[in-house]
N, C-alpha and C positions, 0 to 999 in steps of 0.2 A: 503493499500499499503506499503509496506518494503522500508522505506527509504535508499538510497545508496547512497554514497558520494565516488567519485574517485579524487585524488589530484598526480597530475603530476610534480615530483619535480628533480632539476638537481644533486644534491647531496646529502649525510647523514648531517644532519643540517638543511638545508634550509625547510624542512617541519615544523620542531620546530620553528625556527627563524620566518617565514612567517605566519604559518597557525597552530600552536600547540594548541593555544587556541580552534580555530574551531574544530579540530579533536577531542579534549578532549570533548569540549562541545557536538557535535552531537553524539560521541560514547558514552556517559554518558546517554544519552537522548534515547538510543535504535537504532541508526541507523548502518548500517554496512558501515565502512569507510575503504577504501582500498588507500594507498600510493606505488605510483609508482616512483622508484627512477633510472634515468638514468644512473648514473655512481658510482663509489665508492670514488670519491671524492679523487684521489691520490695525487694529484697536490697542496694540501693544505698545508698551513703553520702550525707549531705545535706551541702550548703555553706551556704546560708544559716540561720543560728541559729535564725530565729524559726520554722523549720519542722521544727527538729530530730527534735521528738517523733513526726512520721509515720514514723520508721524501725520495720522490722520487729520491733525488740524492744520497740518503748513501744506507739504507737496500731495499727501495722502497716498505714498509711494510705497509703502511697507509693505503691503500684500504682494506686489510683484517682488521686492528684493526677498522676503521670505520665502517664496517659491524658491529662489535660487540657494538659500540657506537649507531649504529643505531636502533639493537633488543631492547637495554636497553630503547631507547626514545620511541618505538613502544609501549614497555609494559607499560610506564608512563602514555601514551596518550590515552591507550585503544584501539588501532588499531584492527581492525577485520582481515586484512590483507596487507602483505607488499609484493612487488615483485620488482624485478629488471628487467630494460626493456630488453629484449633479454636474461634474465638470469645472475646469479650475475659474473662481470667480463666481460660480451661481450662489452661492451662500457667503454672508459675511460675518466677520467677528460682530457679535452683540455687545461686547464689553462687559465690564462687572454690572452686577444687578443696579439697576436705578441711575444708570449713564444713559445719555441722549442717544448712544450708538445701536441701543436695543429698538428704537424707533426708525432706523433704515428700512427702506422699500427692500432691501435682500438681508435683512438681518438673519442669522441664523434661528434665532428662537422667536423670531416673528413669522417666521416661515411656515408652512404647513406640514405639520409632523407626517401627516399620510403622504405626502409625496416625498417627503426625506426618508420615509421609511421603503417606500415603493424603490427609489433610487439606491439603496442600501441593498435592498434584496435584490436589486438585479446583478449588483457587483458579486454578492456572497454567490447567487446561482452561477454567476461567469467562472468565478475563480473554484468554488468548491472546498471550502476548506472544511477540515473535520474540526478544527478548534477555533474560536472566535474571544476576541479579548477587547473588552471596555472598561468603562469607569463602574464604580458603584453608584449607587441611587442620589448620593451628595456629589457625584462628579469628582471625588477625591479632595477637593477642597471649597466647593458650593458656587464654582464659575457657572453661570446658566448654560453655557455652550457645552461645558462638559456633562451637565444635567440630561441637556438634550439629545447628546451623542449616545448616554445611557439609555435612555428613552428610546430613541429608534433601534437601538440595536437591539433592544430585549422585544421590541416589536418584529423585526424582521429576522431574528438568526434562529431562535429555538426551534422553531417549525420547519426551517429550511432543510430539504432533503439529504443535503452531505453534512451537517452540522450535529457532531456528538457532544461538543462539552461547549458551554459559554462559561468564561471567567472574568471577574472583575479585577482590575489590578488595583493593589493598596499598598498604603505605607506599613510596614511592620512597626507597631510601638516599642518592641524591644531592641529592635536593630537601629531604630531613630534614637533611642535613648544613648544606646553604646556610641553611636557615631558620634553623636553630641558629646560625649563624654572625653571622649578621644579628640573633638576638636578642642574642647576646652584645655585638656593637658598638654596638647601641642603649643598653642598659646601664640602659632604663627599667622594665623587668618588676618588678613586686611577687613573681614567683615565680622559682624556682630553675629556672636552663637547666642541661637535661641535658647532661651529656659525649657527644660522638660515640661511636656505638655502643651506649650507654644505652636507647635507644628500640628497638622492633624496627621491623626494616625489611626490604626486599627487594632484592637488587642490581638494578640497572638493567637488565643484560643478561638478565634474565628478565622483563622488562616488556615485554608486547607493543603495549598500547594506552594512549596518553595523552590524557586528554580535558581540555582547556583550559578552565578554569572562570572565569576573569578577569572576563569580563563579568557574572559571576553571583556574585562573591564576597559581594556587600551582602545576597542573598539569604540564602546559607549563614549569614554571623554572624547574621542577624536569626534564623534557625532556632535555630542554636547559644543563642542567648541565651533562645529560648522555654524549654530546658532548664536552668532556675534551681537546681533542685535539685541536678544532675550538674555543674554547670561555669561557670565565670567568664570571660568574654569581655572581652578588653583592647584597646581601641581605641588608636590612636596611629600612629606611623610605620611600626610592625612589629605589625598586627594578629595576636593569637594568643589561645590559651584555657589555661586549665588546671582539670584534673579535680580531684577531693577529695584527690588526691597531692600539690597545689600544683606539679606541674612543668609549667614553661611548653611548650607545643605550637604551632609554626608551623601557619600555614594557607597551604599554597601554591596558587599560581595555576592548578594543574592538580591531578586526580585520577588513581590508576593502575591499570592492571587486567592479569590476565595471563589468557588466552584459557585456557580449561578444557576446552572442546567446540565442535566446528563448525571451519567454514572461516574463517580470519582474514583473508583476501585483501580488503585496502581498509580495514582496521579499524585502522589505527596511530593514526589521531587521533580515531576515531569507533565508538562501540559500533555502530553501523548501518553502517558505511563499507562500499563497495564494490558495496553493492544497489542 
């Protein structure tokens, strides 16, 4: 059986932050991996000052620029296939809850969920994955586009003929606590290290699958670096990154998932485990 994995993410960079190691691992092992990105991330803030005028309030060219970053990240991870939901530019970044961006005529959260579900189902049926990954019902950290990505994935994937398992990617509470402690002990990060409990995470008792990415961290780091408008990667004894909020985030040696659909027998350490 040719293993196929499809991941649904809201914006360019989400694939690398949340699942970069998993993508790189399965691609390296010969699986076919497809990422579906729902928007171009047009409403993002920008890290490098030289690119600051790309933002939506100025040139409004960030989405096009981020598509190039996404292509570079996909190459670093060894992606088999990358798609934009409904075609590139169909859906626009809705911004955080309560921002004017949500009123844009192409805003992802303002669009028809039924249309978006049909677009995703068409991609699923064409690619034929056994495993689909997206966010949990909170979208990982509450971003409306992440929540919509969760909603349409859970509407489109579970009854697709090829799909046997659907997983939600989450942040391990224990791994996050350890990573933050390492950053504090190292003491060299130029960014603020969050307090325990400050960053969203999931209790480990709810986690069903832990995917070891230690052999693929360099590929994940390369993909993260490709998203230079959105984040900064810090090398050193404790590699980590920071978004535009300047909060240091550790990069664990595993990625964590909760089985949302299907039989998880044998899947404790492998999304395809037990088959």
